[in-house]
C-alpha positions as a Markdown table, in Angstrom:
| # | Residue | x | y | z |
|---|---|---|---|---|
| 1 | Met | 106.4 | 57.3 | 163.8 |
| 2 | Thr | 106.4 | 53.7 | 165.0 |
| 3 | Asn | 102.6 | 53.7 | 165.1 |
| 4 | Trp | 102.5 | 55.1 | 161.6 |
| 5 | Phe | 104.7 | 52.2 | 160.4 |
| 6 | Asp | 102.7 | 49.6 | 162.3 |
| 7 | Phe | 99.5 | 51.0 | 160.7 |
| 8 | Ser | 101.1 | 51.0 | 157.3 |
| 9 | Asp | 102.3 | 47.4 | 157.6 |
| 10 | Lys | 98.9 | 46.2 | 158.7 |
| 11 | Tyr | 97.2 | 48.1 | 155.8 |
| 12 | Leu | 99.6 | 46.7 | 153.3 |
| 13 | Ile | 99.2 | 43.1 | 154.6 |
| 14 | Asp | 95.5 | 43.5 | 154.6 |
| 15 | Gln | 95.6 | 44.7 | 150.9 |
| 16 | Leu | 97.8 | 41.8 | 150.0 |
| 17 | Val | 95.5 | 39.3 | 151.6 |
| 18 | Lys | 92.4 | 40.9 | 149.9 |
| 19 | Thr | 94.2 | 40.8 | 146.5 |
| 20 | Tyr | 95.3 | 37.2 | 147.0 |
| 21 | Gln | 91.8 | 36.1 | 148.0 |
| 22 | Tyr | 90.3 | 38.0 | 145.0 |
| 23 | Met | 92.8 | 36.3 | 142.7 |
| 24 | Val | 92.1 | 32.8 | 144.1 |
| 25 | Thr | 88.3 | 33.4 | 143.9 |
| 26 | Ser | 88.6 | 34.7 | 140.3 |
| 27 | Ala | 90.8 | 31.8 | 139.3 |
| 28 | Ser | 88.4 | 29.2 | 140.7 |
| 29 | Thr | 85.4 | 30.9 | 139.2 |
| 30 | Gln | 87.2 | 31.1 | 135.9 |
| 31 | Ser | 88.1 | 27.4 | 135.8 |
| 32 | Gln | 84.6 | 26.4 | 136.9 |
| 33 | Trp | 83.2 | 28.5 | 134.1 |
| 34 | Thr | 85.6 | 27.0 | 131.6 |
| 35 | Ala | 84.7 | 23.5 | 132.7 |
| 36 | Asp | 80.9 | 24.3 | 132.4 |
| 37 | Trp | 81.5 | 25.8 | 128.9 |
| 38 | Gly | 83.6 | 22.8 | 127.9 |
| 39 | Ser | 81.0 | 20.3 | 129.0 |
| 40 | Asn | 78.3 | 22.4 | 127.2 |
| 41 | Gln | 80.3 | 22.4 | 124.0 |
| 42 | Gly | 80.8 | 18.6 | 124.3 |
| 43 | Lys | 77.0 | 18.1 | 124.6 |
| 44 | Thr | 76.3 | 20.4 | 121.7 |
| 45 | Thr | 78.9 | 18.5 | 119.6 |
| 46 | Leu | 77.5 | 15.1 | 120.6 |
| 47 | Asn | 74.0 | 16.3 | 119.7 |
């Protein structure tokens, strides 16, 4: 049973890390896209 719990904990931690990395990557990509969109809108408005 101990081995099963160890495996379970490692799996859960691995999933948490993957989820966290995905969220961070998505957030940074989203903010970058928003920044690009904002600057493009600014250029369009200026023109």
